[in-house]
C-alpha positions as CSV (number, residue, x, y, z in Angstrom):
1,M,46.2,-47.7,221.0
2,G,44.3,-49.8,218.5
3,H,41.6,-50.0,215.9
4,H,38.7,-47.6,215.8
5,K,35.9,-48.8,218.1
6,A,38.0,-51.4,219.8
7,G,37.1,-49.9,223.2
8,K,40.2,-48.0,224.1
9,S,38.6,-45.0,225.8
10,T,36.1,-47.2,227.6
11,A,38.9,-49.4,228.9
12,A,40.9,-46.4,230.0
13,G,38.0,-44.6,231.6
14,H,36.7,-47.6,233.5
15,L,40.2,-48.4,234.8
16,L,40.6,-44.8,236.0
17,A,37.3,-45.2,237.8
18,L,38.1,-48.5,239.4
19,C,41.5,-47.6,240.7
20,G,40.2,-44.4,242.3
21,A,41.9,-41.9,239.9
22,K,38.5,-40.3,239.1
23,K,36.1,-39.3,241.8
24,E,32.7,-41.0,242.0
25,E,30.9,-37.7,241.3
26,K,32.8,-37.3,238.0
27,V,32.1,-40.9,237.0
28,N,28.4,-40.6,237.8
29,D,28.2,-37.3,235.9
30,C,29.6,-38.9,232.8
31,Q,27.1,-41.8,233.2
32,R,24.1,-39.4,233.6
33,R,25.1,-37.3,230.5
34,A,25.8,-40.4,228.4
35,E,22.4,-41.9,229.3
36,R,20.6,-38.7,228.6
37,A,22.2,-38.6,225.2
38,G,21.2,-42.3,224.5
39,E,24.9,-43.4,224.7
40,A,25.0,-45.3,227.9
41,D,27.6,-47.7,226.6
42,L,30.0,-44.7,226.3
43,R,29.7,-43.6,229.9
44,Y,33.3,-44.6,230.7
45,A,34.7,-43.3,227.4
46,W,33.4,-39.8,228.1
47,I,35.7,-39.6,231.1
48,L,38.4,-39.1,228.5
49,D,36.5,-38.0,225.5
50,R,35.6,-34.6,226.9
51,L,35.1,-32.6,223.6
52,K,31.6,-32.2,222.4
53,V,32.6,-33.2,218.9
54,E,34.2,-36.4,220.3
55,Q,31.0,-37.3,222.1
56,E,28.8,-36.5,219.0
57,K,31.0,-38.5,216.7
58,R,31.5,-41.4,219.2
59,M,35.2,-41.3,218.7
60,T,38.5,-40.0,220.2
61,I,40.0,-37.2,218.2
62,N,42.8,-35.8,220.4
63,T,45.3,-37.7,222.4
64,N,43.8,-37.3,225.8
65,L,45.9,-37.4,229.0
66,E,45.0,-38.7,232.4
67,Y,47.0,-39.9,235.4
68,F,46.9,-42.6,238.0
69,Q,49.3,-44.4,240.4
70,T,50.0,-47.7,242.0
71,H,51.1,-48.4,245.5
72,K,53.4,-50.7,247.4
73,A,52.0,-53.1,250.1
74,P,50.7,-51.5,253.3
75,A,52.2,-51.5,256.7
76,A,50.3,-53.6,259.3
77,G,46.8,-52.3,259.7
78,G,46.9,-50.4,256.4
79,T,43.6,-49.9,254.5
80,D,42.8,-51.3,251.1
81,P,43.2,-48.8,248.3
82,G,41.4,-51.0,245.8
83,S,37.9,-50.2,246.8
84,L,35.7,-48.9,244.1
85,F,36.0,-45.1,243.7
86,G,38.5,-45.1,246.6
87,S,41.2,-42.5,246.8
88,A,44.0,-45.2,246.4
89,E,45.7,-43.3,249.2
90,G,45.1,-45.9,251.9
91,I,46.9,-45.5,255.2
92,G,50.2,-47.4,255.2
93,Y,50.4,-47.5,251.4
94,K,53.4,-46.0,249.7
95,L,53.6,-44.7,246.1
96,K,55.1,-47.2,243.7
97,Y,54.6,-45.8,240.2
98,R,53.0,-42.7,238.7
99,Y,51.5,-43.3,235.3
100,T,50.6,-40.9,232.5
101,L,47.8,-42.4,230.5
102,L,47.6,-41.3,226.9
103,D,44.4,-42.3,225.2
104,C,45.1,-42.2,221.4
105,P,42.5,-42.0,218.6
106,G,42.0,-45.1,216.6
107,H,40.4,-43.6,213.5
108,K,42.8,-43.4,210.5
109,D,41.9,-39.7,210.0
110,Y,43.6,-38.9,213.3
111,L,46.7,-41.0,213.0
112,R,48.9,-38.0,213.5
113,N,47.4,-37.5,216.9
114,A,48.1,-41.2,217.7
115,I,51.7,-40.8,216.6
116,L,52.0,-37.8,219.0
117,G,50.8,-40.1,221.9
118,A,53.1,-42.9,221.0
119,S,56.1,-40.6,220.8
120,Q,55.7,-40.0,224.6
121,A,55.1,-43.6,225.7
122,D,57.2,-46.2,227.4
123,V,54.6,-49.0,227.1
124,C,51.8,-49.5,224.7
125,V,48.5,-51.1,225.6
126,L,47.1,-52.4,222.3
127,V,43.4,-52.8,222.6
128,V,41.9,-55.3,220.1
129,S,38.2,-56.4,219.7
130,A,37.4,-60.0,220.1
131,V,34.2,-59.5,218.1
132,W,34.1,-61.3,214.7
133,D,34.9,-58.9,211.8
134,E,36.0,-56.1,214.1
135,F,39.2,-58.0,214.9
136,E,39.7,-59.1,211.3
137,E,39.2,-55.5,210.0
138,G,41.8,-54.2,212.5
139,M,44.3,-56.8,211.4
140,S,43.7,-56.3,207.7
141,Q,46.4,-54.9,205.5
142,L,45.2,-51.3,206.1
143,G,43.8,-51.9,209.6
144,E,44.6,-49.6,212.5
145,T,45.6,-52.5,214.8
146,R,48.5,-53.3,212.5
147,E,49.4,-49.7,211.9
148,H,49.2,-48.6,215.5
149,A,51.5,-51.5,216.5
150,L,54.0,-50.3,213.9
151,V,53.7,-46.7,215.0
152,A,54.4,-47.8,218.6
153,Y,57.5,-49.7,217.6
154,V,59.0,-47.0,215.3
155,S,58.3,-44.5,218.1
156,G,60.7,-46.5,220.4
157,V,58.1,-48.4,222.4
158,R,59.5,-51.9,223.2
159,R,56.9,-53.3,225.7
160,M,53.4,-54.3,224.5
161,I,50.4,-55.3,226.5
162,V,47.6,-56.7,224.2
163,A,44.2,-56.3,225.8
164,V,41.7,-58.5,224.0
165,N,38.4,-56.6,224.7
166,K,34.7,-57.4,224.3
167,M,35.1,-60.9,225.5
168,D,31.6,-60.5,227.0
169,D,30.1,-60.0,223.5
170,E,27.3,-62.5,223.0
171,E,28.9,-63.9,219.9
172,V,32.3,-64.3,221.6
173,N,30.8,-65.5,224.9
174,F,34.2,-65.6,226.7
175,S,35.5,-68.2,224.3
176,Q,39.0,-69.4,225.1
177,A,39.4,-70.7,221.5
178,R,38.6,-67.2,220.1
179,F,41.1,-65.6,222.6
180,E,43.9,-68.0,221.6
181,K,43.3,-67.4,217.9
182,I,43.6,-63.7,218.4
183,C,46.7,-64.1,220.5
184,S,48.4,-66.1,217.8
185,A,47.6,-63.6,215.1
186,V,48.6,-60.5,217.1
187,I,51.8,-62.0,218.5
188,R,52.9,-63.2,215.1
189,H,52.5,-59.6,213.8
190,L,54.3,-58.1,216.8
191,H,57.2,-60.6,216.3
192,N,57.4,-59.5,212.6
193,L,57.8,-55.9,213.8
194,G,60.6,-56.7,216.2
195,F,58.9,-57.2,219.6
196,G,60.5,-60.0,221.7
197,D,58.5,-62.7,223.5
198,D,59.6,-61.3,226.8
199,R,58.1,-57.9,225.9
200,I,54.6,-59.0,225.0
201,E,51.7,-59.8,227.4
202,V,48.2,-60.7,226.4
203,I,45.1,-60.4,228.6
204,P,41.4,-60.9,228.0
205,I,39.2,-58.1,229.3
206,S,35.7,-56.6,229.1
207,A,36.1,-52.8,229.2
208,L,32.4,-52.2,229.7
209,T,31.9,-54.6,232.6
210,G,35.4,-54.1,234.1
211,Y,36.3,-57.8,233.9
212,N,40.1,-58.1,234.4
213,L,40.7,-54.4,234.4
214,F,41.5,-53.7,238.1
215,N,40.6,-56.9,239.9
216,R,41.3,-60.3,238.5
217,G,38.0,-61.5,237.1
218,P,34.8,-59.6,237.6
219,V,34.5,-56.2,239.5
220,D,32.3,-57.9,242.1
221,P,34.3,-60.8,243.6
222,S,31.1,-62.6,244.3
223,A,30.0,-62.6,240.7
224,E,30.4,-65.5,238.3
225,V,33.9,-66.1,237.0
226,T,33.2,-66.3,233.2
227,M,36.8,-67.0,232.1
228,P,38.1,-69.7,234.5
229,W,40.6,-70.7,231.8
230,Y,42.5,-67.4,232.4
231,S,44.5,-67.2,235.7
232,G,46.9,-64.4,234.9
233,P,47.0,-60.8,236.3
234,S,44.5,-58.1,235.6
235,L,45.5,-55.1,233.3
236,Y,46.2,-53.0,236.4
237,E,48.4,-55.7,237.9
238,H,50.2,-56.1,234.6
239,L,51.1,-52.4,234.6
240,D,52.1,-52.6,238.2
241,M,54.5,-55.5,237.5
242,L,56.3,-53.7,234.7
243,P,60.0,-53.0,235.3
244,C,60.9,-49.4,235.7
245,P,61.5,-47.7,232.3
246,H,65.1,-47.4,231.0
247,R,67.2,-45.1,233.1
248,R,66.3,-41.5,232.5
249,E,68.9,-39.0,231.6
250,A,68.2,-36.8,234.6
251,Q,71.8,-35.5,234.7
252,G,71.8,-34.7,231.0
253,P,71.0,-31.4,229.3
254,F,67.3,-30.3,229.5
255,R,65.2,-31.3,226.5
256,M,61.4,-31.2,226.1
257,P,59.8,-31.7,222.6
258,I,56.7,-29.5,222.5
259,A,53.6,-31.7,222.2
260,D,50.9,-29.0,222.7
261,I,50.6,-25.3,223.2
262,H,48.0,-23.4,225.2
263,R,47.4,-19.6,225.5
264,I,45.9,-18.7,228.8
265,S,45.0,-15.7,230.9
266,S,47.1,-15.7,234.1
267,G,47.4,-13.7,237.3
268,S,43.8,-14.7,238.3
269,S,43.1,-15.4,241.9
270,S,42.7,-19.1,241.1
271,D,46.2,-19.4,239.8
272,T,48.2,-20.7,242.8
273,S,51.2,-22.1,240.8
274,P,54.7,-21.4,242.3
275,T,56.0,-18.6,240.1
276,V,59.0,-16.4,239.7
277,A,58.8,-13.5,242.2
278,G,57.4,-10.3,240.8
279,R,56.4,-11.7,237.5
280,C,52.7,-11.9,236.6
281,P,52.2,-11.4,232.9
282,K,48.7,-10.6,231.7
283,T,48.8,-13.5,229.3
284,A,51.0,-16.6,229.3
285,V,51.7,-19.6,227.2
286,I,51.8,-23.2,228.5
287,L,54.1,-25.5,226.6
288,A,53.2,-29.2,227.2
289,G,55.3,-32.3,226.7
290,E,57.5,-35.0,228.2
291,V,60.9,-34.1,229.6
292,T,63.1,-36.5,227.7
293,S,66.4,-35.4,229.3
294,G,67.7,-33.3,232.2
295,T,65.7,-31.1,234.6
296,V,63.9,-27.8,234.5
297,A,62.9,-25.5,237.3
298,V,60.9,-22.3,237.9
299,G,63.0,-19.3,237.0
300,D,65.1,-21.1,234.4
301,A,65.9,-19.4,231.1
302,V,65.0,-21.6,228.2
303,R,65.3,-21.5,224.4
304,V,62.9,-22.8,221.8
305,V,64.6,-24.4,218.8
306,P,64.6,-24.2,216.0
307,G,64.0,-20.4,216.1
308,G,66.2,-19.4,219.0
309,I,63.4,-17.7,220.9
310,E,64.2,-17.2,224.6
311,A,61.7,-17.4,227.5
312,T,61.6,-17.8,231.2
313,V,59.9,-20.6,233.1
314,V,57.1,-19.0,235.3
315,S,55.5,-22.2,236.7
316,I,55.4,-26.0,236.2
317,Q,52.5,-28.3,236.5
318,T,52.7,-32.1,236.6
319,G,50.1,-34.8,236.9
320,N,46.6,-33.7,237.7
321,G,47.4,-30.0,237.7
322,V,49.8,-30.4,240.7
323,S,52.2,-27.5,240.8
324,E,55.9,-28.1,241.2
325,R,59.1,-26.0,241.3
326,K,61.1,-28.6,239.4
327,A,60.6,-31.4,236.9
328,A,62.9,-34.1,235.6
329,A,63.3,-36.6,232.7
330,G,60.2,-38.8,232.4
331,D,57.8,-36.2,233.7
332,N,54.9,-35.2,231.4
333,I,54.4,-31.5,232.3
334,G,53.0,-28.2,231.3
335,I,55.5,-25.3,231.5
336,K,54.1,-21.7,231.8
337,V,56.6,-19.4,230.1
338,E,56.8,-15.7,229.5
339,G,58.7,-14.0,226.7
340,V,57.1,-15.9,223.9
341,T,53.7,-15.9,222.3
342,S,51.6,-18.8,221.1
343,K,52.2,-17.7,217.5
344,E,55.9,-18.0,217.9
345,V,56.0,-21.6,218.8
346,R,54.7,-24.8,217.3
347,R,54.4,-28.5,218.0
348,G,57.6,-30.3,217.4
349,Q,60.0,-27.6,218.5
350,V,62.3,-28.4,221.4
351,L,62.8,-26.6,224.7
352,S,66.4,-26.5,225.9
353,C,68.5,-24.4,228.3
354,I,70.0,-21.2,227.2
355,G,73.7,-21.7,226.6
356,D,73.4,-25.3,225.5
357,A,75.5,-25.3,222.4
358,A,74.7,-28.9,221.6
359,V,71.3,-28.0,220.3
360,G,71.6,-27.2,216.6
361,E,69.4,-26.5,213.6
362,Y,69.9,-28.5,210.5
363,R,68.5,-28.4,207.0
364,R,69.8,-31.8,205.9
365,V,69.6,-35.2,207.4
366,E,70.5,-38.7,206.3
367,A,68.1,-41.6,207.1
368,H,67.6,-45.3,206.5
369,V,64.0,-45.5,205.2
370,V,61.9,-48.7,205.2
371,L,58.8,-48.6,202.9
372,V,55.7,-50.4,204.3
373,N,52.7,-50.9,202.0
374,F,53.8,-48.0,199.8
375,P,51.1,-47.3,197.2
376,G,52.5,-47.0,193.7
377,E,56.1,-46.1,192.8
378,L,58.5,-43.9,194.6
379,R,59.7,-41.2,192.1
380,A,61.8,-38.1,192.1
381,G,59.9,-35.2,193.5
382,Y,57.8,-37.2,195.9
383,S,57.2,-35.2,199.1
384,P,56.4,-37.4,202.1
385,V,55.0,-36.4,205.5
386,I,57.6,-37.1,208.1
387,D,56.7,-37.5,211.8
388,I,59.6,-37.3,214.2
389,G,58.7,-37.4,217.9
390,T,56.1,-34.6,218.3
391,A,57.0,-32.9,215.0
392,S,55.3,-33.4,211.7
393,S,56.8,-32.0,208.5
394,T,56.8,-32.3,204.7
């Protein structure tokens, strides 16, 4: 998350390339297309910004999802998974964490999409620009750096990694003084929001060159160390050192707030997902989101609330299109269902198991509301836009 043009997509895309989550051919293809379009500096951003309109506008519009993983130390003789464009599947290495990376838009016009991403996150990487004026703009009263930090906090995120980007800018020139000034301002704001000292980490990076993204220091270990004053972990190492998120309610009732809806043609020869025997509808709907509680399996009967529409789980996909027969709390998945059309469901509704009486529909709620930078007076009849999880309503 972070201010528009802080370098979020470039940092995310370059990290995916360096840790082997994206194949070399894909990275090279993005580089060639970006160079042909005269946008060479966006070559890593285009790994995530796949829409033509995103590339033309030079900005992220949707919250884009990607996946990567970290590994435990190898057995004797294990190979190094950290090689550039490697598979990160070295012999002897064991899986440690699977990460779902949500690249959120920074432009204020797409704040609702950023809220959608924050609602599914355990940790926020707040990318700020070290460049003069860019940082100050993001930290201004209406800046997206301040707003995104607030969005993360009210969405339930309690761990923050601040990535101070563009340290390689010629005006910044890897300045320790500039880095420390930014640290002070951002940490003070995070404290005001409620983040504790033990939940904040700050790291200087260069998203474009890869400095401190995967390796500590430059991508090429033989290159000059331009920030000798920083001896902490890289961004990848910071993520790898995070404690496991709070205990998931895997034994609780199944809940999945719907974050996105896709209408697809199914039954094609390329569809190899495990499915319910004998069921192959001509069209299907994929409901995407994070399982926040319980488990779901192929063949389960589910209900969409509010609305009470019933459907059957035909297949489940997790990660990079990997098909599974079951998913549990914490998994970010796509569920192919039959018995419902794309017009009958909407973002913000919740999937639950049929027979779960605890899921109700309410017309009235009571809430404690805090006003932040409210323009003007609050008068009777005012109708705010309310974002709750993946839902947005007036």
